C-alpha positions, 0 to 999 in steps of 0.5 A, spaced: 499 500 500 502 506 497 504 512 502 497 517 503 499 524 502 501 529 507 495 530 512 497 538 512 499 539 505 490 534 504 488 540 509 491 545 506 494 548 512 501 549 516 504 544 520 504 549 525 496 550 524 493 551 531 487 546 532 483 551 531 486 552 524 485 544 523 479 544 524 476 551 520 481 547 515 477 541 515 469 544 514 472 547 508 475 542 506 469 536 507 464 541 503 467 543 498 470 535 496 463 532 499 461 526 494 453 529 495 456 535 491 455 531 485 449 526 483 451 519 485 453 517 477 457 522 476 464 520 473 466 525 478 464 521 484 469 515 485 475 521 485 470 525 491 470 520 495 477 518 495 479 526 497 473 525 502 476 519 506 483 522 505 481 529 508 476 524 513 483 521 515 488 527 515 482 531 520 482 525 525 490 525 525 491 531 527 485 534 530 488 530 536 493 532 540 497 525 541 495 522 535 498 529 531 504 528 535 506 521 533 505 523 527 509 529 527 514 524 530 515 520 524 513 525 519 520 528 521 523 521 518 521 523 512 524 528 507 519 534 505 515 535 499 516 540 494 508 540 492 502 546 495 495 545 496 494 548 491 497 543 487 493 538 482 498 532 483 499 532 491 496 526 492 501 523 488 507 526 492 510 520 496 515 522 501 521 517 501 524 514 507 530 517 510 537 514 511 537 508 517 530 505 513 525 507 518 518 505 516 513 510 518 508 506 520 502 509 514 497 504 516 497 507 523 493 513 519 488 513 514 485 508 510 486 500 512 487 502 520 482 503 525 477 507 526 475 507 518 476 499 518 479 495 512 473 495 507 470 501 502 465 500 507 467 501 512 472 508 511 466 511 508 461 510 514 466 513 518 467 518 514 460 519 514 460 519 522 466 524 523 464 529 518 455 528 521 458 531 527 462 537 524 456 538 520 452 539 526 456 543 528 456 548 524 447 548 523 447 549 530 453 555 529 447 558 523 441 557 528 438 550 524 440 545 529 439 545 537 441 541 543 446 536 544 442 531 539 441 537 534 435 536 533 432 541 527 430 548 528 423 552 524 430 555 520 432 548 518 425 545 516 423 552 512 430 550 507 429 543 507 422 545 505 424 549 500 429 545 496 425 540 492 418 536 491 422 530 493 424 533 500 417 534 501 415 527 500 420 526 505 417 530 511 410 528 509 412 521 509 416 523 516 410 524 520 405 519 520 398 523 521 399 530 519 394 532 513 399 535 507 397 541 508 400 542 515 407 542 511 405 545 505 409 553 503 411 557 508 408 553 514 414 548 513 417 552 519 412 550 524 415 542 522 418 539 529 421 532 528 418 528 532 422 521 532 427 525 534 432 524 528 438 530 528 439 534 523 445 530 519 440 524 519 434 528 517 440 530 511 442 523 510 435 521 507 435 527 503 434 526 495 441 526 492 439 533 489 437 536 495 442 533 499 447 537 493 443 543 494 444 544 502 451 542 502 453 547 497 449 552 500 451 551 507 458 552 504 456 560 502 454 560 509 460 558 513 465 561 509 465 569 506 468 566 500 465 562 495 467 554 495 467 551 489 465 545 486 
């Protein structure tokens, strides 16, 4: 297995970045490269999925001070890469071993390691769960979620209701006993999720097109400048 890209380059931060800078960089990178930004059958989907996995591997390692210290110590055995965060080919950069034959334990960070697991499915699950926690945090900051369970607020339902007919169908189906008129038009802001779903659980159940639009809209809200596809 080839070594992964430098985790600092993956997140687009300096190796001396603060923990908050790393967290902010993860939000930007995850929103920009999330696979759900494109249709399920898009030719871009596999590349985005791989990139999203790399971003989550990097954040898992660098967001924890203890794991980050271990990673930094091992990374110091390799020569620095000349690639920059803007390079198109930095994913292919492979550090060479330092004299002495030290073997960097790459499997301890990234694909094939705990908690990501050994399979593509488990790795995707890990990436989704990690992103979910930060997604809920971002929606709390935007007033679309509240409480420890990240319960959807009226503002969240108003946004979801304005996405598409598919979202409307999802809402109606998840509120048995409600008449359709009670969740139509501007009154969507009054809907509450009686099943206790978090905003991320609702998001993952939305139609693909609605997820793409919500991620794009959230990116525009979270960052002052536009986040490209």
